[in-house]
N, C-alpha and C positions, 0 to 999 in steps of 0.2 A: 578486865583481865586481858589475856593474850588471845585475841579472836582471829579466826581465819575461816573464810567461807569454805564449806565442804559440800560437794555434790554427791548425792546418792540418787542418781537418776541417769537419764540418757544424754549422751554426748553425740550429736549428729554431725556428720561431715557436710551435709547440705540441708537447707531448709526444705522439708518435705511438705508441700501444700496439701497433698492427699495421699495417705498411705493405705487407703482402703484396698484390700485384697493384694497388697504388696508383700513379697517375701524379703525379709531383711536378714542380714548376717551380722551378728554381734560378737564382740570380744569382751571377756571378763577376766577377773582374777579372783582366786579363792581367798576370802577374807571373812571368816565367821564374825558376826552372825549375818552379814550382808549377803555373802555368796559362799555356799558350801557345796561340796561334791556330793551328789546323791547317787543312787544306783543307776546302772545302764548309762554311765557318762552324762547324766543330766545334772542340773544344778538346782539348788533350793536356797531359800533364805529371804531376808527382808527385801533386798533389791530385786530378787527374782519375783517375789509376790507383787511388787510395784510394776515390774515389766509385764507380768501376766495381766494385770488390771489395765494397763495402757493398751496392751494388745487386744484385749476384749472390747474396750471402748472405741478404739480407733480402727478395729477390724483389720489388723495386719498379722502376718505370720512371721516367725523368726526362728533362727537357729543360733546357738551360742557355742563358742569355742574358747578355751583358755589361752591367754596371751603366751606366745611361744617362749619368751625369756622370763616369764613369771615376774614381771615388773609392772608397776603402775605406769611408769613412763615419764620422761622429761626429755632432756637433750644430753648427749654424751659430750666428751671433750672436743670432738670435731664439729659439734653443732647439729648432728643428726638426731632425729627423735628416736626414742626407745620405747619398749613396752607397748601398752595399749595405745599410746599416742602415735607410735610408729604405724601400728596396724590401721588406724584411722587415716593418718597422713598418706600412707601408701595405697589407700582405698581398698585394702583387703577386707575391711569391716565397714559396715554402714553406721554402726554406733558402738559405744562402749558403755558398760554398766558396772557400777561398783562404788565403793567408798573412796572417791577420787577428789582430792583437794583442787579447787580452782586456783591457778597461778598464772602470772604473766608469761612465764616461760612456756607453759602448756598452751596458752592462748595464741602463741605465735603460730601454732600448727593446726589447732582445731577450734571449733566453736563449742561453747557450753550451753546447755539448757539453763534456765533460771534456777539457781540453788534454792532449796527450801529448808536448809538446815545450817545453822552456824554452830561451830564447835570451838571450844577453848583448848589451849595447850594444857595437857594433863599428864600425870605420871601414874602408871599402874604399878602398885607396890603390894607385896604380900602383906596382909593385915597384921601379921606378927611383927613386921618391921616398921609399921607406921609410927607407933609411939605417940608423941605429941606433935608430930609433923603436920603443919597446916598450910605450908607455902613452899615455893621453890627455894626461897632463902634458907629454909630449914633443911631441905634436901641437899643444898650446896654444902652445908656444914655438918652433914650426917656421916655415918660410916658406911653408907650404901654406895655401891657403884651405880652408874646410870648411863643410859645411852638411848639411841633411837634407831630408826630404820635407815640403813645405809643409802645414800643418794636419794633421800626422800625430801618432800616438801617441808616436813617438820624440821629437818636438819637445815635446809636453806632458810626457812623462816627464822630459826634461832640465830643463824649467822648474820642476818640482816636486822635483828631486833635492836632497838635503841635502849632497851631495858638492861641495866647493868647486871642484874641477877641472871637474866637469860644469856647475856654475853659470857658471863663466867661459866655457866653450865655448858655452853657451846664450846668454849675454850678447853674445858676439861675433856669433853667428848673428843674434840679434835686431837688432843694430846694423848688420848687413850683410845685409839680407834678400834681396839679389840672389843670395846663395849658397843660398837655398832652391830646391828643384826641384819640378816639378809631377808627376813620375812617377818610380818606382823606376828605370826604364830610363834616364831622363835623368841621374839621379845616377850610375849605373854608367858611362854614356858620358863624363860630365865627369871622373870619376875615372880612366878609362882614357886619356883624351886630354889631360889638363892637370894642373897642380899643385893638385889638388882632392881632398879626402878626403870621402867620402860616409858620413855617420854613420847607422846604422840599428840596429834590434833584430833 
């Protein structure tokens, strides 16, 4: 299928040989179920549970803040990093945690921990709209609109794919940019409430 490494873990700006009793500052992005806003400006979710376990084992303390521009991060048109990547690159954060895809563009600015999860390209569709659809080729010839996260690694992955079906999907999205969404949550809501397929890794 269409595989892309995905990191749900820590991205460190430097190799920390010993983090015992160290206070670290981390940046994150809200993306259920990995990171969700809890009460008192705290976070919860799968990635936070993982971080808490790492903190317990390695005996370090941490604080988390949301990325100021609410983006995962990559590079803008001028070549400057954005989102969580910028926070790490500018050393405002010691680490980032969330459902962040490993990419060559991001690796220009930061180091990644070893990924432990691989994800495939998939489409989130309301089950009432699925019918006999079993592949992206079926999606391409359906009456559904489809899109992905604006300026995301999914969009870049699709634009560089050698697969003809994926190229055609990406071409449609490029020509119909109103089908791009600004957040993962927006994509989920559009898929839930309309004839829309949200493509993601």
